[in-house]
Structures are given as C-alpha cells and as structure tokens.
C-alpha positions as CSV (number, residue, x, y, z in Angstrom):
1,M,0.0,0.0,0.0
2,K,1.4,3.4,-1.0
3,S,1.5,6.2,1.5
4,N,0.4,9.7,0.5
5,V,2.5,11.2,3.3
6,K,4.9,13.9,2.1
7,Y,8.1,14.6,3.9
8,I,9.7,18.0,4.4
9,D,13.4,18.3,4.6
10,T,13.9,20.4,7.7
11,K,17.7,20.2,7.7
12,F,18.1,22.9,5.0
13,V,17.5,26.4,6.4
14,I,18.3,29.7,4.7
15,H,19.1,32.7,6.9
16,Y,18.8,36.2,5.6
17,S,20.6,38.9,7.4
18,S,20.3,42.6,6.9
19,V,21.3,45.7,8.8
20,M,18.4,47.6,10.3
21,K,18.7,51.3,11.3
22,N,16.6,53.0,13.9
23,V,15.2,56.4,13.1
24,T,13.0,58.8,14.9
25,I,10.0,60.4,13.1
26,T,7.5,63.0,14.1
27,L,3.9,62.4,13.1
28,D,0.8,64.5,13.3
29,E,-1.5,63.2,16.0
30,N,-4.1,62.0,13.4
31,V,-1.5,60.3,11.3
32,A,0.0,58.6,14.3
33,R,-3.5,57.4,15.4
34,W,-4.2,56.1,11.9
35,A,-0.8,54.3,11.8
36,R,-1.4,52.6,15.1
37,I,-4.8,51.4,14.0
38,R,-3.5,50.2,10.6
39,A,-0.5,48.4,12.1
40,A,-2.9,46.6,14.5
41,E,-5.1,45.6,11.6
42,L,-2.1,44.1,9.9
43,N,-0.8,42.6,13.1
44,T,2.5,44.5,12.8
45,S,4.2,47.4,14.5
46,V,4.1,51.0,13.5
47,S,7.8,50.9,12.9
48,R,7.5,47.9,10.5
49,L,4.4,49.5,8.8
50,V,6.3,52.7,8.1
51,G,9.4,50.8,7.0
52,E,7.4,48.8,4.5
53,M,5.6,51.9,3.2
54,L,8.9,53.6,2.6
55,R,10.4,50.5,1.0
56,E,7.4,50.3,-1.4
57,K,7.9,54.0,-2.2
58,M,11.6,53.5,-2.9
59,L,10.9,50.5,-5.2
60,D,8.2,52.4,-7.1
61,E,10.6,55.3,-7.7
62,E,13.3,52.9,-8.8
63,K,10.9,51.2,-11.2
64,Y,9.8,54.6,-12.5
65,E,13.4,55.8,-13.0
66,Q,14.2,52.6,-14.9
67,A,11.1,52.9,-17.1
68,S,11.9,56.5,-17.8
69,C,15.5,55.7,-18.8
70,E,14.3,52.9,-21.1
71,Y,11.8,55.1,-22.7
72,L,14.2,58.0,-23.2
73,S,16.9,55.7,-24.6
74,Q,14.7,54.8,-27.6
75,K,15.0,56.6,-30.9
76,P,12.3,59.2,-31.6
77,A,9.5,57.9,-33.8
78,K,8.3,60.1,-36.7
79,L,4.6,60.8,-36.4
80,R,4.2,61.8,-40.0
81,K,6.0,61.4,-43.3
82,P,8.3,64.2,-44.4
83,G,6.4,66.8,-46.4
84,A,2.9,65.5,-45.3
85,P,0.6,68.3,-44.0
86,H,-0.2,68.6,-40.3
87,P,-3.6,67.3,-39.4
88,K,-6.4,69.8,-39.0
89,R,-7.5,70.8,-35.6
90,E,-11.1,69.5,-36.3
91,D,-9.7,66.1,-37.3
92,L,-7.7,65.9,-34.1
93,Y,-10.5,66.9,-31.7
94,G,-13.5,65.6,-33.6
95,R,-15.2,69.0,-33.9
C-alpha cells in the first residue's frame, strides 16, 4: 500500500541577514492614530508599517526611473511622413 505522506526536509535552512537602522520620526496626531490602527489591523508594529511603506515608495521610484531611462533611450519615432501636412484641428479633436 502506497502512502500519501509527504516529507519536508527540515535540515536545510536559509538565513537572511540585513542591517536595520533606527530612526525617529515626528507624526501629526491624526497620522499617528491612523498608523497605530492600521498596524494593529495588519498585526504588525508602526515601525514595520512605516518601514514597508517607505520601502514600497523606494521601489516604485526605482521602477519609474528605470522605465523613464528605457523610454528616453529609444530613438524618436516620426509621427508623419516628411512633407505631409499637419492634421487639421477639427480632425484631431472631432469637432
């Protein structure tokens, strides 16, 4: 009889280490209240919540910068053939 039991290798463990820095921030009272409530909803600390928000912002900016560089590195595309007239305003705006 075949067993459907699956075994997990618990001998192999990966440890990640990173350096964490403490910073002090000043928040408006309403912002601090919201942060405490949101952190509680997510079962985390305000410190971790703020850290994750800042990390997401940093990654978004890095992605934007990369996309901007990729776009600007492309050759310009011609929108019309040389000598062709410009479109009429009415045609552009459907008037």
